[in-house]
C-alpha positions as CSV (number, residue, x, y, z in Angstrom):
1,X,-9.3,6.1,-10.8
2,X,-5.7,6.7,-9.9
3,X,-3.7,4.0,-8.0
4,X,-0.2,4.0,-6.8
5,X,0.8,0.4,-6.3
6,X,4.0,-0.3,-4.3
7,X,4.7,-4.0,-4.6
8,X,7.9,-6.0,-5.4
9,X,6.3,-9.5,-5.8
10,X,5.4,-10.0,-9.5
11,X,2.7,-12.6,-8.8
12,X,1.0,-10.5,-6.1
13,X,1.3,-7.3,-8.2
14,X,-0.3,-9.1,-11.2
15,X,-3.2,-10.4,-9.0
16,X,-3.9,-6.9,-7.6
17,X,-3.8,-5.3,-11.0
18,X,-6.1,-8.0,-12.4
19,X,-8.5,-7.4,-9.5
20,X,-8.5,-3.6,-10.1
21,X,-9.0,-4.0,-13.9
22,X,-11.9,-6.5,-13.4
23,X,-13.7,-4.0,-11.1
24,X,-12.8,-0.6,-12.5
25,X,-11.6,-1.2,-16.1
26,X,-9.5,1.8,-17.0
27,X,-7.2,2.8,-14.1
28,X,-4.3,5.1,-14.1
29,X,-1.5,3.1,-12.5
30,X,1.7,4.4,-11.0
31,X,4.1,1.6,-10.0
32,X,7.1,1.2,-7.6
33,X,8.9,-1.9,-6.5
34,X,11.1,-0.7,-3.7
35,X,11.4,1.8,-0.9
36,X,13.7,4.1,-2.9
37,X,11.6,4.2,-6.1
38,X,8.4,4.7,-4.1
39,X,9.9,7.6,-2.1
40,X,11.0,9.2,-5.4
41,X,7.5,9.1,-6.7
42,X,5.7,10.3,-3.5
43,X,6.3,14.0,-4.3
44,X,4.5,13.5,-7.7
45,X,1.4,12.1,-6.2
46,X,-1.7,14.1,-6.5
47,X,-4.5,13.9,-3.9
48,X,-6.6,11.5,-6.1
49,X,-4.1,8.6,-5.9
50,X,-5.1,5.8,-3.6
51,X,-1.9,4.0,-2.4
52,X,-1.8,0.2,-2.3
53,X,1.3,-0.6,-0.2
54,X,3.2,-3.8,0.5
55,X,4.8,-3.8,4.0
56,X,8.0,-5.8,3.2
57,X,10.0,-4.2,0.4
58,X,13.6,-4.2,-0.9
59,X,15.6,-1.1,-0.5
60,X,16.2,-0.7,-4.2
61,X,14.5,-2.0,-7.4
62,X,16.1,-5.2,-8.6
63,X,17.1,-3.7,-12.0
64,X,19.0,-0.9,-10.3
65,X,21.2,-2.9,-8.0
66,X,21.0,-6.2,-6.2
67,X,17.8,-4.9,-4.6
68,X,19.3,-4.4,-1.2
69,X,18.1,-6.1,1.8
70,X,14.4,-6.7,2.2
71,X,13.0,-4.3,4.8
72,X,10.2,-5.9,6.8
73,X,8.9,-2.5,7.6
74,X,9.8,-0.8,4.3
75,X,6.1,0.2,4.1
76,X,6.5,2.1,7.3
77,X,9.4,4.1,5.8
78,X,7.2,5.0,2.9
79,X,4.3,6.1,5.1
80,X,6.7,8.2,7.1
81,X,7.9,9.9,3.9
82,X,4.3,10.5,2.9
83,X,3.7,12.1,6.3
84,X,6.9,14.2,5.9
85,X,5.7,15.5,2.5
86,X,2.3,16.2,4.0
87,X,0.5,13.9,1.6
88,X,-3.2,13.2,2.3
89,X,-3.5,10.1,0.1
90,X,-5.3,7.2,1.8
91,X,-3.2,4.0,2.1
92,X,-4.3,0.4,2.0
93,X,-1.6,-1.9,3.1
94,X,-1.7,-5.4,1.5
95,X,0.5,-8.0,3.1
96,X,0.8,-11.7,2.7
97,X,2.5,-12.2,6.0
98,X,0.6,-13.2,9.2
99,X,3.3,-11.5,11.3
100,X,6.1,-9.0,10.7
101,X,9.3,-8.4,12.6
102,X,9.9,-4.9,13.9
103,X,13.3,-4.7,15.6
104,X,13.2,-7.2,18.4
105,X,9.4,-7.5,18.3
106,X,7.2,-9.7,16.1
107,X,3.8,-8.1,15.4
108,X,0.9,-10.3,14.4
109,X,-1.7,-9.0,11.8
110,X,-3.9,-7.2,14.4
111,X,-1.0,-5.7,16.3
112,X,0.4,-4.4,13.0
113,X,-3.0,-2.9,12.1
114,X,-3.2,-1.2,15.5
115,X,0.3,0.3,15.2
116,X,-0.4,1.6,11.7
117,X,-3.7,3.2,12.8
118,X,-2.0,4.9,15.7
119,X,1.1,6.3,13.9
120,X,-0.6,7.1,10.6
121,X,-4.1,8.2,11.5
122,X,-4.5,10.5,8.5
123,X,-3.0,8.2,5.9
124,X,-3.7,4.6,6.9
125,X,-7.1,3.2,5.8
126,X,-6.8,-0.5,6.4
127,X,-4.7,-3.6,6.4
128,X,-5.6,-6.5,4.0
129,X,-4.2,-10.0,4.2
130,X,-3.3,-11.2,0.7
131,X,-3.9,-14.9,0.3
132,X,-3.3,-17.0,-2.9
133,X,-5.9,-19.6,-1.8
134,X,-8.8,-17.3,-1.0
135,X,-10.4,-14.4,-2.8
136,X,-11.4,-12.6,0.5
137,X,-8.6,-10.1,0.0
138,X,-10.2,-9.0,-3.3
139,X,-13.5,-8.3,-1.7
140,X,-11.8,-6.4,1.1
141,X,-9.7,-4.4,-1.4
142,X,-12.7,-3.4,-3.6
143,X,-14.8,-2.5,-0.5
144,X,-11.9,-0.4,1.0
145,X,-11.4,1.5,-2.2
146,X,-15.1,2.1,-2.4
147,X,-15.0,3.5,1.2
148,X,-12.2,5.9,0.3
149,X,-13.9,7.0,-2.9
150,X,-17.2,7.5,-1.1
151,X,-15.6,9.5,1.7
152,X,-13.7,11.7,-0.9
153,X,-17.0,12.4,-2.7
154,X,-18.7,13.4,0.5
155,X,-15.8,15.7,1.5
156,X,-15.6,17.3,-1.9
157,X,-19.3,18.3,-1.6
158,X,-18.7,20.1,1.6
């Protein structure tokens, strides 16, 4: 299984990787920690990569510069780049925020999900709320990956 994980929070990244390793064992993992590093890697993605995307990301990796300002919708910029490069990878957005600011608007979890579904119909698979207290996110992540894999297997047989 090939996963492209775009996440800047070390704790959250480790928890996601642990979850994937527990369920799938040997995964091929491509990592990015900022909008810039993710955009650079998008062109290298093959169709088999499932993208796990944080919504709020810094502009640059912390080891390159100061990291730049956090972009509440850095994930949207990455999705737009994927769309521009005509990528067909399915994307699971994993956020720990209950709401995210977009310009002058604050979108709650369901509004964000609806916006992503509308704008990125061919890329966006689902939105998962990461929570350090509960393991519900793990179940949703594993089920969502299973849906993507099952759908790809069905499509490859056609």
